[in-house]
N, C-alpha and C positions, 0 to 999 in steps of 0.2 A: 477249708478252700467253699467258694459260695456257689461255683460255677465255672464255666468254662470258654474261654476265645479261641476260634478255631484262625489261622490263620495259614492262606494256600500260598507254596513257594515254588519257583521253577529256576532259580541261579539267575535271574534276572534285575535288576537293578530296581524295578518296580516291586516285585517281589521281597527285596530286602528293605524298601522303602515301609510295607509293608509290616513286615514284621519288626519293627519298631513301631507303627503307630499299635498295631496290635498287642504288643507288650504292656506298652501305657493304655491302654481301655483295659487290658486285664488287672493291671496295677489298681485303676479307679475302682473298679468292683470287686476287689479281694478275691479276681478268681485266676484260676489257672489257665494255662495257654497250650494250644498243643499247635508244632508246624509241622504242616501235612506237603508232602510230595508226591502228585500223584505219578507213578512209573508205570507211563504206558507200555515199553518194551516189549516186557515178558507175555504181554497179552498176544502182541503181534508176532509171536517167536522168534525173538530176533535175540542170538547170544549177549546176554549183559556182564559176561566175566569178563576179567584182562584176557588181552589175546597171548598167545604163548613166546609171540615176539615183542611183545610190548612190555613196560614197567607191571611191578604186582599190584600198584595202586591206580592202575588202568582200567578200561571198562566204563560200561554204562553204570552196573550196580553201586561199582565207586563214586562216579560220579554223581547219583540220585543222595547218596550219604553226604556229601561236602555239600550239597545242595541244601541240606535242613540246618548239617551241623552250622556251617556260615551264618545261616537264618537264624538260627539261635541261638549264636552267639550275637549279633547283633541286636537281637531282644533283651539278652541278657544286659549286656550292654544300658541299654535304653531304660530297663526295669528291674535291676537287681533283686526285688524281691519278690518276683512272681515266679513261681514253681512253673516248668518249663519241661514236656515232652514233646518229643521227634521222632515221628512218624514216614515210613515210607510206605506207600500203599499203593498196589497193583492193580490199574485199571485207568479208564480216559478222566481226564481232571475234572471237567463239570461233573461227572457219575459219582466221581470221588467226593469232590465238596459239597456234593448237595446230600449225600449219608451223611456225612459229617456235622454238617448246618443240623440235622437233628438232634434236639437234646441242649444244643449250643446256645448261650446267652448272644452272641454277635458272629460273623464269619468278615473275614477282613481278607482284601484280596485289593492288588496292584489294577493298574488300568490298562496295564498291558503285560504281553508277558514274552518268553523268548518266540513263542510261535507267532507272534504277532504280524502281519502284511503289514508294510512302509506306504503310510499315508493313513490306517486307520487309527482313530483318535481312542478306543477301547477295545478291548480284545473281547472275546468271545465268551470268554470265564465270565469278567463280568457282568455282562449282559444277560447270560444264563442265570447266576446264580441269584441276580438281582428278581429276576422273573420267578425263580424257580426254588429258592433256597426256602428253608426251613425254620428262618430266626432272620432278625434283620441281617443286612449285607453291606457291610460299609467299602467303598471302593475309592482308595487312597489314587488321587491325582495331583495335582499344585500343591504347595507348602502351604499350609494354612495362615491367615493371621492370630499368631499367640495370641492377644486379649481382643479379638474381635468374636461377637456374637455366636450363640447356635442360631442359622434360619431356619424356621419352619415352613413350607410350604402349605397353605392351610386351604381347599377348596371345598371342605363343609361335608364332605362325602363320608358315609359309613364304613367305606373301607377305607378313607384316611386318619380314623381315630388312634390304631394303636401306631401311626407316626406321631399321631398329637404326645401319646402319652411317652413315649420313646424320647422325644426331643425333650420334652420337659425334664426326664429323669438324666441324660444327657447332659443338659446345662447344671443341675443339681448336683452332679457326680464331678464338674468340671468348674464350680464356681464362677459359669460363663452366664452372662445376660442373653437371652431369647428375645428375637427379632421374630413376630408372628406376623407374615407373609401371605396377604390375602389378594390375587387378581381377579379382575372381572371385566368382562366388557357386554354390553348389552345382546349380545350373541350366546356366553354361554352364562348369563343369568336365569335366574328360575323363569318360566315362562307366567306372566301375569294373567291373570284373570281377564275373559274377554271385554273388549273397552267397551263402554258406557257408549251409542251415540252422542249422546247430548255433551260429554267431555273431548274436550280437543287433543289430550294424551292418551295414550295406553297408560302411563304411569304420570304420577304427577312431577312438575320438575323436581329436582334430586332426591326422589323417593325410591328408586335403584340401588343409589349408591348407599342411603339408609339403609336398605335391605341388606345390603353385601356387609355392612357393618353387624349388622344384625348378627348374620351368619357368623362371623368369624367372633364374636363377641361367645357366642352360642357354643363356638368350635371348641370353646379355650373353657367352659363354666368349670367350675372344681378342680381345675390344676392348678388354679392360683393359691385354692386353698390346701392343698396336699404340699405345696413346693414354693411355701411364706417366702422361702428366701431368693427364688431366683425373682431376677428382675423382668419383665414382661415388656417388650414395645409393640402393640397391636398398630398394624397398616395395610389400611386399603387402600389397592390401587386401580385404578382403571386402566387395565393394559393388559399385555400377553403376558402371560404364568412365566415359558420359558424366558423370554428377552428379562422380565423382571426378577427371576430367581436366579439368573447368571449373572447378574449386574450385582445382586445384593452378596455375592457370593466372592466377589474379588475384595472383601472385607472381613468375609467370615472365617472361623475357625472352621465350621462343619453344616453343610446341609442337611437337611432332612423332608424327606418327602415321601407320600405312599406310591405301593407301585401301580395303582392307578386310581384317577378321581372321577369325577361326575361326568367328566365328557368323555369317556372309554368307550371305546365298541367293544362287545359282548365277546369272549372270547381270547381278547386281547391280556395277555398277562401283566404287559409292561408298556406304560400310557408312554404318549409322546413326551410330557413334559418330562417323567422320570430319565428318558433316552437321550432327551436335551441334555440332563444335568449331568449324564453319566461321560456325554462326548464334550463337554466346554464348560463345566464349572471349572470356577478358580482356584478349588478348594476340596478337599474330601466331599462324599457326596453317601449319604446312609439311604436305604430304599427299604422301607418294612413295609411288609405284605399286610394285608386287611384279614381280620378274620373271617373264614370260610370264602377265600378267594381261591379259585379253582389248580388245581395243579397240572 
């Protein structure tokens, strides 16, 4: 067994869907799968055993055991060859799953859990893990397009390099094409040098688009050689990153982004583009934190 994939479950339909996705991800990697339920009630000093007036299989502890057993059953059906273990860990879900992410290859969670408020599009656990997880975090949203590409959001930032690595590896594992999508506007492109008063433009017409194409090519440099079997389409588009990536997700099997990009404010752990995708993408979203990002 080469590694470990973690899936967080809570008895919700979203968690069961995450278990199936996590099992398939573990199979692709030749990794084991751990099904984890964070059991909050003992920490709150709530009785967890069956009531003396109720059935012997009642109570919160038995309910937690059923959550992980059902999720493990769904995972086995999706990937029978994967070695699966299941654990119930006392603690708050965000803390438990962040700790479980240490040393894991991937953590998978559903976009909504049992505790979600009506009207929220994505749960707090998914957003928190995308910000603080110690490995890539895959949030399962709508059903993906099975034959679609892996869509990679590229912004050329140092923080985004690990996302590029992850996207190429995922495309190779899935034998899927990769669409590397870079978006730009005159407002988020690197500043040009001060204009020469004798020149009518700060940039020659078309120069900004050429510079952004070059940035995209540089971000992908070396990855094609390491993954020669991955068919890559490069696309540099003048437009908003959120809008373009959400639209591309309609026909994708996975969208991969970094946690933060070159436009992020200092101190923020999750950028606005990543958050928008977690809320609105039409397929699963993998958020990959860059080396050295703050915890």
